[in-house]
Structures are given as C-alpha cells and as structure tokens.
PyMOL CGO cylinders between C-alpha atoms (Angstrom):
from pymol import cmd
from pymol.cgo import CYLINDER

trace = [
    CYLINDER, -50.11, 195.10, 98.95, -47.26, 193.56, 97.09, 0.3, 1, 1, 1, 1, 1, 1,
    CYLINDER, -47.26, 193.56, 97.09, -46.28, 194.68, 93.55, 0.3, 1, 1, 1, 1, 1, 1,
    CYLINDER, -46.28, 194.68, 93.55, -44.01, 193.15, 90.93, 0.3, 1, 1, 1, 1, 1, 1,
    CYLINDER, -44.01, 193.15, 90.93, -41.76, 194.80, 88.42, 0.3, 1, 1, 1, 1, 1, 1,
    CYLINDER, -41.76, 194.80, 88.42, -41.57, 193.81, 84.71, 0.3, 1, 1, 1, 1, 1, 1,
    CYLINDER, -41.57, 193.81, 84.71, -38.18, 192.08, 85.49, 0.3, 1, 1, 1, 1, 1, 1,
    CYLINDER, -38.18, 192.08, 85.49, -39.67, 190.13, 88.42, 0.3, 1, 1, 1, 1, 1, 1,
    CYLINDER, -39.67, 190.13, 88.42, -42.41, 188.89, 86.05, 0.3, 1, 1, 1, 1, 1, 1,
    CYLINDER, -42.41, 188.89, 86.05, -39.87, 188.07, 83.25, 0.3, 1, 1, 1, 1, 1, 1,
    CYLINDER, -39.87, 188.07, 83.25, -37.94, 185.98, 85.74, 0.3, 1, 1, 1, 1, 1, 1,
    CYLINDER, -37.94, 185.98, 85.74, -41.15, 184.40, 87.00, 0.3, 1, 1, 1, 1, 1, 1,
    CYLINDER, -41.15, 184.40, 87.00, -42.14, 183.11, 83.66, 0.3, 1, 1, 1, 1, 1, 1,
    CYLINDER, -42.14, 183.11, 83.66, -38.63, 182.65, 82.04, 0.3, 1, 1, 1, 1, 1, 1,
    CYLINDER, -38.63, 182.65, 82.04, -39.68, 185.35, 79.46, 0.3, 1, 1, 1, 1, 1, 1,
    CYLINDER, -39.68, 185.35, 79.46, -38.01, 188.57, 78.15, 0.3, 1, 1, 1, 1, 1, 1,
    CYLINDER, -38.01, 188.57, 78.15, -39.11, 192.04, 79.34, 0.3, 1, 1, 1, 1, 1, 1,
    CYLINDER, -39.11, 192.04, 79.34, -40.49, 192.86, 75.89, 0.3, 1, 1, 1, 1, 1, 1,
    CYLINDER, -40.49, 192.86, 75.89, -42.48, 189.49, 76.02, 0.3, 1, 1, 1, 1, 1, 1,
    CYLINDER, -42.48, 189.49, 76.02, -44.26, 190.70, 79.35, 0.3, 1, 1, 1, 1, 1, 1,
    CYLINDER, -44.26, 190.70, 79.35, -45.05, 194.00, 77.87, 0.3, 1, 1, 1, 1, 1, 1,
    CYLINDER, -45.05, 194.00, 77.87, -46.46, 192.36, 74.69, 0.3, 1, 1, 1, 1, 1, 1,
    CYLINDER, -46.46, 192.36, 74.69, -48.68, 189.95, 76.90, 0.3, 1, 1, 1, 1, 1, 1,
    CYLINDER, -48.68, 189.95, 76.90, -50.02, 193.02, 78.78, 0.3, 1, 1, 1, 1, 1, 1,
    CYLINDER, -50.02, 193.02, 78.78, -50.83, 194.71, 75.48, 0.3, 1, 1, 1, 1, 1, 1,
    CYLINDER, -50.83, 194.71, 75.48, -52.12, 191.85, 73.36, 0.3, 1, 1, 1, 1, 1, 1,
    CYLINDER, -52.12, 191.85, 73.36, -53.59, 189.16, 75.73, 0.3, 1, 1, 1, 1, 1, 1,
    CYLINDER, -53.59, 189.16, 75.73, -55.77, 188.79, 78.90, 0.3, 1, 1, 1, 1, 1, 1,
    CYLINDER, -55.77, 188.79, 78.90, -52.44, 189.12, 80.98, 0.3, 1, 1, 1, 1, 1, 1,
    CYLINDER, -52.44, 189.12, 80.98, -53.22, 191.55, 83.87, 0.3, 1, 1, 1, 1, 1, 1,
    CYLINDER, -53.22, 191.55, 83.87, -52.76, 195.24, 83.11, 0.3, 1, 1, 1, 1, 1, 1,
    CYLINDER, -52.76, 195.24, 83.11, -49.93, 196.98, 84.94, 0.3, 1, 1, 1, 1, 1, 1,
    CYLINDER, -49.93, 196.98, 84.94, -50.52, 199.98, 87.33, 0.3, 1, 1, 1, 1, 1, 1,
    CYLINDER, -50.52, 199.98, 87.33, -48.57, 203.25, 86.93, 0.3, 1, 1, 1, 1, 1, 1,
    CYLINDER, -48.57, 203.25, 86.93, -47.58, 204.16, 90.43, 0.3, 1, 1, 1, 1, 1, 1,
    CYLINDER, -47.58, 204.16, 90.43, -45.53, 207.16, 89.47, 0.3, 1, 1, 1, 1, 1, 1,
    CYLINDER, -45.53, 207.16, 89.47, -44.27, 208.53, 85.90, 0.3, 1, 1, 1, 1, 1, 1,
    CYLINDER, -44.27, 208.53, 85.90, -41.29, 206.10, 86.05, 0.3, 1, 1, 1, 1, 1, 1,
    CYLINDER, -41.29, 206.10, 86.05, -42.78, 203.35, 87.98, 0.3, 1, 1, 1, 1, 1, 1,
    CYLINDER, -42.78, 203.35, 87.98, -45.02, 200.72, 86.55, 0.3, 1, 1, 1, 1, 1, 1,
    CYLINDER, -45.02, 200.72, 86.55, -45.96, 197.54, 88.45, 0.3, 1, 1, 1, 1, 1, 1,
    CYLINDER, -45.96, 197.54, 88.45, -48.31, 194.63, 88.55, 0.3, 1, 1, 1, 1, 1, 1,
    CYLINDER, -48.31, 194.63, 88.55, -50.34, 193.63, 91.68, 0.3, 1, 1, 1, 1, 1, 1,
    CYLINDER, -50.34, 193.63, 91.68, -49.21, 190.25, 92.92, 0.3, 1, 1, 1, 1, 1, 1,
    CYLINDER, -49.21, 190.25, 92.92, -52.85, 189.31, 93.68, 0.3, 1, 1, 1, 1, 1, 1,
    CYLINDER, -52.85, 189.31, 93.68, -53.82, 190.07, 90.07, 0.3, 1, 1, 1, 1, 1, 1,
    CYLINDER, -53.82, 190.07, 90.07, -50.99, 187.81, 88.65, 0.3, 1, 1, 1, 1, 1, 1,
    CYLINDER, -50.99, 187.81, 88.65, -51.95, 185.08, 91.09, 0.3, 1, 1, 1, 1, 1, 1,
    CYLINDER, -51.95, 185.08, 91.09, -55.55, 185.34, 90.01, 0.3, 1, 1, 1, 1, 1, 1,
    CYLINDER, -55.55, 185.34, 90.01, -54.58, 185.12, 86.36, 0.3, 1, 1, 1, 1, 1, 1,
    CYLINDER, -54.58, 185.12, 86.36, -52.32, 181.95, 87.01, 0.3, 1, 1, 1, 1, 1, 1,
    CYLINDER, -52.32, 181.95, 87.01, -55.16, 180.32, 88.85, 0.3, 1, 1, 1, 1, 1, 1,
    CYLINDER, -55.16, 180.32, 88.85, -57.63, 181.04, 85.89, 0.3, 1, 1, 1, 1, 1, 1,
    CYLINDER, -57.63, 181.04, 85.89, -54.99, 179.46, 83.58, 0.3, 1, 1, 1, 1, 1, 1,
    CYLINDER, -54.99, 179.46, 83.58, -54.53, 176.27, 85.61, 0.3, 1, 1, 1, 1, 1, 1,
    CYLINDER, -54.53, 176.27, 85.61, -58.42, 175.65, 85.60, 0.3, 1, 1, 1, 1, 1, 1,
    CYLINDER, -58.42, 175.65, 85.60, -58.55, 176.25, 81.69, 0.3, 1, 1, 1, 1, 1, 1,
]
cmd.load_cgo(trace, "trace")
C-alpha cells in the first residue's frame, strides 16, 4: 500500500500544506491516517478514488 505525505499532496495539487489540512477538515477530501504519533499519511488509493469522483462530477 502506498501512502502520501501532506507535502506530497500539496505538490500534487499545487496547494499549500495548510490548504491540504483545511480540505481534510472541511470538505469531502479523504481523511488522513495516523500511522504513528508523528506520522500522518493519506492512502494513495483513497486519493485516486476521490480524484475519479471529482472527474465524473
């Protein structure tokens, strides 16, 4: 399973790190997974599914 960091997502969407966190908090953006106390990541498959849903809409 592949995981993406908040910095990787920010680069993927040309957005800032705070914007990614705001999307996760306030929109239907996939929720992150806390792997350890200092490591939060998003599953690549969740991100790709979210992107596909947005393309259809």
